[in-house]
Backbone as CSV, one residue per row, in Angstrom:
resi,resn,N_x,N_y,N_z,CA_x,CA_y,CA_z,C_x,C_y,C_z
1,MET,0.857,-1.202,0.000,0.000,0.000,0.000,0.885,1.242,0.000
2,ASN,0.661,2.157,-0.981,1.459,3.372,-1.014,0.847,4.426,-0.115
3,SER,1.525,5.565,0.017,1.057,6.608,0.934,-0.287,7.146,0.521
4,GLY,-0.539,7.204,-0.829,-1.835,7.684,-1.287,-2.948,6.754,-0.871
5,ASP,-2.701,5.445,-0.990,-3.687,4.470,-0.568,-3.967,4.600,0.919
6,SER,-2.892,4.788,1.712,-3.044,4.882,3.155,-3.863,6.107,3.533
7,SER,-3.576,7.242,2.862,-4.320,8.468,3.139,-5.786,8.289,2.833
8,TRP,-6.078,7.660,1.665,-7.469,7.440,1.280,-8.156,6.501,2.257
9,HIS,-7.460,5.424,2.664,-8.042,4.453,3.575,-8.393,5.119,4.897
10,THR,-7.473,5.958,5.411,-7.718,6.642,6.676,-8.896,7.586,6.558
11,ARG,-8.942,8.321,5.460,-10.026,9.281,5.268,-11.367,8.558,5.116
12,ARG,-11.356,7.410,4.394,-12.593,6.664,4.213,-13.105,6.143,5.542
13,LEU,-12.194,5.615,6.385,-12.625,5.087,7.667,-13.205,6.192,8.540
14,ALA,-12.538,7.359,8.516,-13.050,8.470,9.305,-14.420,8.889,8.795
15,PHE,-14.554,8.924,7.476,-15.828,9.310,6.867,-16.894,8.273,7.175
16,GLY,-16.528,6.995,6.996,-17.497,5.924,7.191,-17.946,5.787,8.621
17,ASN,-17.072,6.100,9.589,-17.425,5.958,10.987,-18.018,7.226,11.572
18,SER,-18.073,8.270,10.775,-18.601,9.535,11.256,-20.086,9.421,11.535
19,PRO,-20.544,9.829,12.738,-21.977,9.761,13.042,-22.762,10.548,12.023
20,GLY,-23.772,9.941,11.480,-24.659,10.643,10.576,-24.358,10.450,9.108
21,ILE,-23.203,9.791,8.773,-22.884,9.666,7.362,-23.940,8.864,6.630
22,PHE,-24.510,7.861,7.282,-25.535,7.073,6.650,-26.905,7.293,7.284
23,LEU,-27.017,8.294,8.159,-28.312,8.572,8.759,-29.290,9.062,7.710
24,GLY,-28.757,9.621,6.622,-29.606,10.136,5.564,-29.859,9.128,4.461
25,VAL,-29.573,7.854,4.696,-29.807,6.835,3.680,-31.278,6.828,3.293
26,VAL,-31.525,6.921,1.992,-32.899,6.938,1.478,-33.332,5.502,1.221
27,THR,-34.379,5.064,1.921,-34.874,3.699,1.734,-36.299,3.659,1.188
28,ASP,-36.986,4.805,1.199,-38.326,4.848,0.627,-38.227,4.630,-0.879
29,LEU,-38.878,3.583,-1.375,-38.697,3.202,-2.774,-39.213,4.258,-3.747
30,ALA,-40.301,4.926,-3.381,-40.831,5.971,-4.254,-39.842,7.128,-4.365
31,GLU,-39.200,7.444,-3.243,-38.229,8.539,-3.247,-36.960,8.130,-3.989
32,VAL,-36.518,6.895,-3.811,-35.364,6.396,-4.555,-35.646,6.470,-6.051
33,PHE,-36.844,6.062,-6.440,-37.190,6.098,-7.862,-37.232,7.532,-8.378
34,ARG,-37.832,8.430,-7.607,-37.929,9.830,-8.032,-36.545,10.456,-8.183
35,LEU,-35.715,10.300,-7.167,-34.394,10.904,-7.199,-33.474,10.215,-8.203
36,GLY,-33.545,8.884,-8.227,-32.692,8.142,-9.158,-33.014,8.452,-10.598
37,THR,-34.298,8.594,-10.901,-34.713,8.942,-12.252,-34.247,10.350,-12.620
38,ALA,-34.360,11.274,-11.667,-33.941,12.654,-11.914,-32.426,12.768,-12.097
39,LYS,-31.683,11.815,-11.534,-30.227,11.892,-11.554,-29.577,10.981,-12.591
40,VAL,-30.344,10.454,-13.533,-29.788,9.524,-14.516,-28.606,10.141,-15.250
41,GLU,-28.781,11.323,-15.814,-27.700,11.956,-16.573,-26.526,12.312,-15.664
42,GLU,-26.825,12.787,-14.458,-25.767,13.115,-13.510,-24.953,11.870,-13.157
43,ASN,-25.644,10.753,-12.944,-24.947,9.525,-12.584,-24.091,8.999,-13.736
44,LEU,-24.598,9.125,-14.959,-23.804,8.739,-16.121,-22.546,9.601,-16.220
45,ALA,-22.715,10.896,-16.009,-21.565,11.804,-16.060,-20.579,11.482,-14.939
46,PHE,-21.092,11.137,-13.773,-20.225,10.800,-12.644,-19.409,9.550,-12.940
47,ARG,-20.056,8.522,-13.500,-19.327,7.306,-13.819,-18.295,7.555,-14.922
48,ARG,-18.641,8.389,-15.905,-17.673,8.721,-16.953,-16.483,9.462,-16.361
49,TYR,-16.781,10.361,-15.422,-15.728,11.121,-14.756,-14.780,10.194,-13.996
50,LEU,-15.320,9.264,-13.230,-14.489,8.337,-12.475,-13.648,7.473,-13.404
51,SER,-14.273,7.031,-14.514,-13.555,6.195,-15.466,-12.441,6.985,-16.153
52,ALA,-12.741,8.212,-16.572,-11.749,9.036,-17.262,-10.575,9.383,-16.350
53,GLN,-10.861,9.544,-15.051,-9.812,9.878,-14.093,-9.122,8.638,-13.534
54,HIS,-9.559,7.461,-14.004,-8.965,6.185,-13.577,-9.091,5.965,-12.076
55,TYR,-10.219,6.356,-11.539,-10.470,6.079,-10.127,-10.653,4.577,-9.927
56,ALA,-10.126,4.081,-8.838,-10.282,2.668,-8.526,-11.737,2.372,-8.153
57,ASP,-12.172,1.145,-8.420,-13.537,0.744,-8.075,-13.688,0.423,-6.590
58,LYS,-12.592,0.008,-5.951,-12.690,-0.515,-4.591,-13.327,0.448,-3.593
59,PRO,-12.996,1.745,-3.584,-13.626,2.639,-2.609,-15.151,2.682,-2.751
60,PHE,-15.634,2.704,-4.000,-17.084,2.685,-4.204,-17.677,1.374,-3.703
61,GLN,-16.990,0.274,-3.961,-17.483,-1.028,-3.545,-17.522,-1.144,-2.019
62,ILE,-16.538,-0.550,-1.355,-16.539,-0.539,0.109,-17.730,0.267,0.623
63,LEU,-17.969,1.429,0.013,-19.120,2.241,0.403,-20.428,1.477,0.210
64,ALA,-20.563,0.802,-0.930,-21.780,0.048,-1.211,-21.997,-1.036,-0.163
65,SER,-20.906,-1.673,0.245,-20.998,-2.707,1.273,-21.472,-2.117,2.590
66,GLU,-20.993,-0.931,2.916,-21.400,-0.277,4.159,-22.862,0.172,4.089
67,VAL,-23.247,0.734,2.952,-24.635,1.154,2.774,-25.570,-0.044,2.894
68,GLN,-25.144,-1.171,2.362,-25.982,-2.370,2.346,-26.401,-2.783,3.755
69,GLN,-25.559,-2.468,4.747,-25.892,-2.816,6.126,-27.085,-2.018,6.647
70,HIS,-27.443,-0.954,5.941,-28.541,-0.085,6.371,-29.812,-0.293,5.543
71,VAL,-29.777,-1.263,4.649,-30.917,-1.482,3.749,-31.471,-2.889,3.943
72,ASP,-32.781,-2.975,4.153,-33.461,-4.262,4.268,-33.989,-4.645,2.891
73,CYS,-33.295,-5.578,2.246,-33.660,-5.944,0.876,-35.051,-6.571,0.786
74,THR,-35.520,-7.182,1.866,-36.838,-7.813,1.813,-37.972,-6.796,1.838
75,SER,-37.636,-5.532,2.073,-38.663,-4.494,1.984,-38.689,-3.873,0.593
76,CYS,-37.845,-4.375,-0.300,-37.724,-3.820,-1.650,-38.031,-4.872,-2.709
77,ALA,-37.067,-5.772,-2.933,-37.196,-6.854,-3.927,-37.282,-6.348,-5.366
78,ASN,-36.856,-5.114,-5.619,-36.874,-4.627,-7.001,-35.947,-5.430,-7.902
79,CYS,-34.872,-5.965,-7.329,-33.975,-6.786,-8.147,-34.709,-8.029,-8.655
80,CYS,-35.658,-8.532,-7.866,-36.428,-9.716,-8.266,-37.520,-9.369,-9.284
81,ARG,-37.819,-8.094,-9.402,-38.871,-7.662,-10.321,-38.324,-7.150,-11.650
82,HIS,-37.071,-6.738,-11.653,-36.554,-6.065,-12.847,-35.309,-6.712,-13.447
83,SER,-34.748,-7.726,-12.802,-33.533,-8.359,-13.321,-33.844,-9.427,-14.356
84,VAL,-32.934,-9.590,-15.298,-32.948,-10.739,-16.203,-31.957,-11.737,-15.629
85,VAL,-32.469,-12.900,-15.222,-31.632,-13.873,-14.511,-31.346,-15.069,-15.404
86,SER,-30.106,-15.179,-15.822,-29.700,-16.320,-16.650,-29.403,-17.518,-15.758
87,LEU,-29.565,-18.703,-16.340,-29.376,-19.944,-15.599,-28.457,-20.882,-16.371
88,ASN,-27.594,-21.577,-15.642,-26.840,-22.645,-16.276,-27.439,-23.986,-15.865
89,LYS,-26.937,-25.050,-16.427,-27.490,-26.379,-16.171,-27.443,-26.743,-14.698
90,SER,-26.334,-26.437,-14.048,-26.176,-26.762,-12.640,-27.211,-26.032,-11.781
91,GLU,-27.467,-24.767,-12.098,-28.440,-23.992,-11.316,-29.847,-24.541,-11.503
92,ILE,-30.169,-24.947,-12.713,-31.473,-25.566,-12.961,-31.607,-26.853,-12.144
93,GLU,-30.543,-27.633,-12.097,-30.570,-28.880,-11.340,-30.737,-28.623,-9.842
94,HIS,-30.088,-27.601,-9.328,-30.213,-27.274,-7.907,-31.633,-26.826,-7.572
95,ILE,-32.229,-26.017,-8.446,-33.613,-25.583,-8.229,-34.538,-26.778,-8.257
96,ALA,-34.334,-27.667,-9.208,-35.175,-28.858,-9.323,-35.111,-29.698,-8.054
97,GLY,-33.912,-29.915,-7.553,-33.769,-30.693,-6.337,-34.427,-30.019,-5.143
98,TYR,-34.354,-28.691,-5.103,-34.898,-27.939,-3.967,-36.422,-27.986,-3.941
99,ILE,-37.059,-27.896,-5.118,-38.520,-27.872,-5.140,-39.112,-29.254,-5.409
100,GLY,-38.259,-30.258,-5.574,-38.732,-31.622,-5.716,-39.317,-31.966,-7.065
101,THR,-38.625,-31.564,-8.105,-39.084,-31.903,-9.451,-37.871,-32.212,-10.317
102,THR,-38.070,-32.333,-11.595,-36.962,-32.657,-12.491,-36.400,-31.400,-13.148
103,PRO,-35.152,-31.444,-13.590,-34.589,-30.305,-14.326,-35.400,-29.978,-15.572
104,GLU,-35.946,-31.007,-16.224,-36.757,-30.774,-17.422,-38.015,-29.983,-17.073
105,ALA,-38.614,-30.297,-15.917,-39.827,-29.586,-15.498,-39.509,-28.135,-15.148
106,VAL,-38.396,-27.920,-14.469,-37.988,-26.552,-14.144,-37.763,-25.758,-15.423
107,THR,-37.074,-26.358,-16.373,-36.805,-25.691,-17.641,-38.104,-25.335,-18.351
108,ARG,-39.051,-26.263,-18.376,-40.306,-26.062,-19.101,-41.234,-25.070,-18.403
109,LEU,-41.324,-25.159,-17.073,-42.313,-24.374,-16.328,-41.810,-23.012,-15.849
110,TYR,-40.519,-22.907,-15.580,-40.033,-21.723,-14.884,-38.998,-20.913,-15.659
111,THR,-38.664,-21.342,-16.874,-37.694,-20.590,-17.660,-38.214,-20.345,-19.071
112,VAL,-37.569,-19.412,-19.741,-37.862,-19.125,-21.149,-36.524,-18.944,-21.858
113,PRO,-36.507,-19.067,-23.188,-35.251,-18.821,-23.915,-34.780,-17.382,-23.729
114,ASP,-33.495,-17.221,-23.623,-32.906,-15.890,-23.552,-33.059,-15.245,-24.931
115,PRO,-33.766,-14.121,-25.040,-33.965,-13.507,-26.361,-32.664,-13.107,-27.051
116,ASP,-31.620,-12.876,-26.267,-30.336,-12.494,-26.848,-29.468,-13.708,-27.175
117,ALA,-29.838,-14.865,-26.642,-29.087,-16.100,-26.887,-30.052,-17.267,-26.692
118,PRO,-30.868,-17.569,-27.692,-31.958,-18.544,-27.564,-31.546,-19.920,-27.059
119,ALA,-30.271,-20.258,-27.154,-29.827,-21.559,-26.658,-29.724,-21.574,-25.136
120,LEU,-29.732,-20.399,-24.526,-29.646,-20.281,-23.078,-31.026,-20.028,-22.487
121,ARG,-31.122,-20.156,-21.153,-32.409,-19.997,-20.479,-32.315,-18.880,-19.436
122,ILE,-33.435,-18.178,-19.260,-33.555,-17.180,-18.199,-34.820,-17.478,-17.404
123,LEU,-34.853,-17.027,-16.152,-36.029,-17.247,-15.334,-37.232,-16.501,-15.905
124,ARG,-38.365,-17.162,-15.856,-39.600,-16.554,-16.332,-39.962,-15.373,-15.434
125,ASN,-40.416,-14.309,-16.061,-40.786,-13.094,-15.337,-42.161,-12.636,-15.775
126,SER,-42.856,-11.956,-14.891,-44.154,-11.369,-15.224,-44.165,-9.935,-14.718
127,GLU,-45.294,-9.275,-14.823,-45.389,-7.908,-14.307,-45.167,-7.873,-12.805
128,GLU,-45.427,-9.002,-12.132,-45.241,-9.062,-10.680,-43.806,-9.385,-10.306
129,GLY,-43.007,-9.819,-11.290,-41.614,-10.126,-11.015,-41.255,-11.562,-11.331
130,CYS,-40.192,-12.032,-10.719,-39.684,-13.378,-10.943,-40.734,-14.425,-10.592
131,VAL,-40.728,-15.508,-11.343,-41.685,-16.586,-11.118,-41.556,-17.181,-9.717
132,PHE,-40.396,-17.032,-9.092,-40.184,-17.583,-7.758,-40.339,-16.532,-6.654
133,LEU,-40.843,-15.359,-7.009,-41.033,-14.300,-6.016,-42.413,-14.420,-5.386
134,ASP,-42.459,-14.432,-4.065,-43.721,-14.475,-3.314,-43.754,-13.260,-2.410
135,GLY,-44.533,-12.254,-2.815,-44.491,-10.982,-2.093,-43.137,-10.344,-2.354
136,ASN,-42.357,-10.175,-1.276,-40.992,-9.658,-1.424,-39.945,-10.722,-1.121
137,LEU,-40.367,-11.970,-1.036,-39.452,-13.034,-0.639,-39.235,-14.032,-1.766
138,CYS,-38.002,-14.531,-1.846,-37.637,-15.535,-2.842,-37.937,-16.921,-2.289
139,THR,-38.710,-17.697,-3.013,-39.093,-19.029,-2.533,-38.006,-20.071,-2.776
140,ILE,-36.960,-19.702,-3.512,-35.824,-20.619,-3.719,-34.531,-19.948,-3.257
141,TYR,-34.637,-19.118,-2.242,-33.510,-18.287,-1.807,-32.243,-19.104,-1.577
142,GLU,-32.367,-20.272,-0.958,-31.190,-21.068,-0.622,-30.452,-21.571,-1.863
143,VAL,-31.148,-21.674,-2.996,-30.511,-22.170,-4.226,-30.649,-21.159,-5.368
144,ARG,-30.838,-19.894,-5.030,-31.002,-18.865,-6.055,-29.767,-18.814,-6.955
145,PRO,-29.955,-18.454,-8.226,-28.828,-18.412,-9.179,-27.768,-17.384,-8.792
146,LYS,-26.601,-17.538,-9.365,-25.481,-16.645,-9.071,-25.815,-15.191,-9.372
147,THR,-26.561,-14.953,-10.448,-26.957,-13.579,-10.781,-27.676,-12.931,-9.614
148,CYS,-28.534,-13.695,-8.947,-29.282,-13.182,-7.803,-28.386,-13.039,-6.575
149,ARG,-27.544,-14.029,-6.341,-26.657,-13.989,-5.172,-25.706,-12.801,-5.239
150,ASP,-25.266,-12.467,-6.441,-24.264,-11.413,-6.596,-24.846,-10.003,-6.612
151,PHE,-26.154,-9.873,-6.786,-26.746,-8.542,-6.862,-26.505,-7.796,-5.550
152,PRO,-26.167,-6.480,-5.617,-26.158,-5.571,-6.770,-24.826,-5.485,-7.516
153,HIS,-24.049,-6.535,-7.478,-22.836,-6.644,-8.296,-21.810,-5.564,-7.996
154,VAL,-21.683,-5.216,-6.738,-20.688,-4.216,-6.335,-19.795,-4.757,-5.224
155,ALA,-19.706,-6.074,-5.108,-18.825,-6.666,-4.106,-17.384,-6.296,-4.412
156,ILE,-16.586,-6.148,-3.365,-15.189,-5.769,-3.528,-14.467,-6.804,-4.382
157,GLY,-13.778,-6.309,-5.402,-13.011,-7.185,-6.263,-13.762,-7.679,-7.478
158,THR,-15.025,-7.259,-7.646,-15.776,-7.688,-8.820,-15.352,-6.871,-10.029
159,HIS,-15.978,-7.146,-11.179,-15.566,-6.516,-12.432,-15.698,-5.004,-12.379
160,SER,-15.026,-4.353,-13.295,-14.972,-2.897,-13.335,-16.347,-2.284,-13.487
161,LEU,-16.573,-1.197,-12.749,-17.832,-0.474,-12.867,-17.870,0.378,-14.118
162,GLY,-16.706,0.663,-14.676,-16.648,1.546,-15.834,-17.444,1.032,-17.010
163,GLY,-17.540,-0.281,-17.149,-18.276,-0.864,-18.257,-19.756,-1.014,-17.987
164,ARG,-20.199,-0.574,-16.803,-21.593,-0.766,-16.411,-22.253,0.575,-16.084
165,GLN,-21.825,1.639,-16.789,-22.326,2.967,-16.466,-23.832,3.063,-16.621
166,SER,-24.370,2.616,-17.773,-25.804,2.737,-17.994,-26.573,1.846,-17.037
167,SER,-26.014,0.689,-16.702,-26.667,-0.217,-15.770,-26.759,0.406,-14.380
168,LEU,-25.669,1.010,-13.924,-25.685,1.656,-12.615,-26.680,2.804,-12.584
169,ALA,-26.720,3.594,-13.640,-27.647,4.717,-13.704,-29.087,4.222,-13.642
170,ARG,-29.370,3.117,-14.324,-30.719,2.544,-14.298,-31.064,2.017,-12.911
171,TRP,-30.140,1.280,-12.312,-30.422,0.667,-11.017,-30.460,1.676,-9.883
172,ALA,-29.870,2.848,-10.068,-29.924,3.871,-9.022,-31.353,4.300,-8.739
173,ALA,-32.237,4.140,-9.714,-33.644,4.491,-9.518,-34.454,3.339,-8.929
174,LEU,-33.832,2.169,-8.837,-34.560,0.984,-8.387,-33.995,0.366,-7.123
175,CYS,-32.698,0.512,-6.911,-32.030,-0.153,-5.795,-31.502,0.866,-4.789
176,PRO,-32.006,0.846,-3.554,-31.519,1.793,-2.542,-30.024,1.673,-2.274
177,ILE,-29.460,0.481,-2.429,-28.027,0.306,-2.191,-27.231,1.086,-3.233
178,ILE,-27.573,0.887,-4.500,-26.865,1.586,-5.575,-27.060,3.085,-5.455
179,PHE,-28.301,3.521,-5.249,-28.573,4.957,-5.168,-27.747,5.620,-4.069
180,ASN,-27.810,5.061,-2.858,-27.128,5.680,-1.726,-25.609,5.567,-1.828
181,ALA,-25.116,4.472,-2.386,-23.669,4.337,-2.550,-23.140,5.377,-3.528
182,LEU,-23.859,5.599,-4.627,-23.439,6.615,-5.593,-23.448,8.003,-4.963
183,GLU,-24.511,8.311,-4.223,-24.594,9.630,-3.603,-23.489,9.820,-2.565
184,SER,-23.200,8.778,-1.790,-22.130,8.859,-0.797,-20.776,9.035,-1.473
185,TYR,-20.577,8.342,-2.594,-19.291,8.426,-3.280,-19.109,9.795,-3.923
186,LYS,-20.183,10.380,-4.432,-20.093,11.750,-4.961,-19.618,12.690,-3.857
187,HIS,-20.215,12.544,-2.676,-19.847,13.404,-1.551,-18.402,13.163,-1.139
188,LEU,-18.026,11.900,-1.090,-16.694,11.545,-0.627,-15.606,12.009,-1.584
189,THR,-15.898,12.011,-2.875,-14.903,12.433,-3.864,-14.962,13.927,-4.158
190,GLY,-15.943,14.618,-3.568,-16.055,16.048,-3.827,-16.563,16.362,-5.211
191,TYR,-17.327,15.435,-5.775,-17.822,15.605,-7.139,-18.923,16.656,-7.197
192,HIS,-18.866,17.505,-8.225,-19.907,18.505,-8.437,-20.404,18.353,-9.865
193,ALA,-21.629,17.921,-10.014,-22.163,17.572,-11.329,-22.096,18.725,-12.327
194,HIS,-22.291,19.933,-11.841,-22.401,21.066,-12.778,-21.047,21.674,-13.135
195,SER,-19.980,21.208,-12.488,-18.668,21.748,-12.818,-17.658,20.629,-13.005
196,VAL,-18.161,19.479,-13.432,-17.297,18.303,-13.521,-16.143,18.505,-14.487
197,LEU,-16.351,19.257,-15.549,-15.292,19.424,-16.542,-14.132,20.239,-15.997
198,SER,-14.431,21.132,-15.061,-13.369,21.972,-14.521,-12.953,21.553,-13.123
199,ALA,-13.686,20.631,-12.536,-13.373,20.227,-11.168,-12.116,19.385,-11.136
200,THR,-11.218,19.727,-10.219,-9.990,18.963,-10.035,-9.856,18.652,-8.555
201,PRO,-9.843,17.369,-8.156,-9.709,17.027,-6.742,-8.419,17.604,-6.168
202,LEU,-8.487,18.014,-4.922,-7.318,18.543,-4.261,-6.256,17.465,-4.120
203,VAL,-4.992,17.872,-4.200,-3.900,16.921,-4.050,-3.992,16.275,-2.675
204,GLY,-3.880,14.939,-2.647,-3.955,14.223,-1.395,-5.361,13.994,-0.899
205,ASP,-6.362,14.463,-1.663,-7.746,14.335,-1.226,-8.545,13.549,-2.238
206,GLN,-7.885,12.625,-2.943,-8.566,11.795,-3.909,-8.220,10.332,-3.655
207,PRO,-9.124,9.439,-4.028,-8.845,8.017,-3.811,-7.750,7.530,-4.724
208,PRO,-7.118,6.410,-4.410,-6.054,5.880,-5.253,-6.582,5.510,-6.617
209,HIS,-5.840,5.804,-7.658,-6.243,5.475,-9.005,-5.798,4.049,-9.334
210,SER,-6.510,3.443,-10.269,-6.107,2.113,-10.683,-4.762,2.180,-11.361
211,SER,-3.968,1.153,-11.179,-2.670,1.125,-11.842,-2.819,0.691,-13.284
């Protein structure tokens, strides 16, 4: 760890442990949708800014992990209503074993061809959400597919966020974790949406850049 990393780590811990940093976490879904929708262009610009400046993903991922501790996913379940969940053979077999049927039955009753890759299968969805969603709870939670287990896909060490700018902007209106993590990261990096082209972080006051 270089001195820049150490400075950022210390500042993040101080920020993260500061009373009130997450007291303003927005969990009301209507408000998340309203604000997230209003901030689509701002969020796209923010992600482009981070990518252009070669900011590391890890600080954002750490923030998202911290925000997640303040969000009850069972009061939301938007990921179960709006995600496209792909399945591999092993996942189909695990679901079949869990609900007491055959892989062929799971494939026939609970999946449809992936429109982008007809040879693959995705979970069947309706206006109410995933076929396995009951209210806000997953009825196959213990054997849910990797796509579901990994959501919101911001775990430390996962793939670069730079390639998922439009996805993050979309999910900011649907997922309280994504919305609040983005807002916290804007604050932490000193980002100003209306002056992003001229804004330059102070020396020693920016997170470590990717190598």
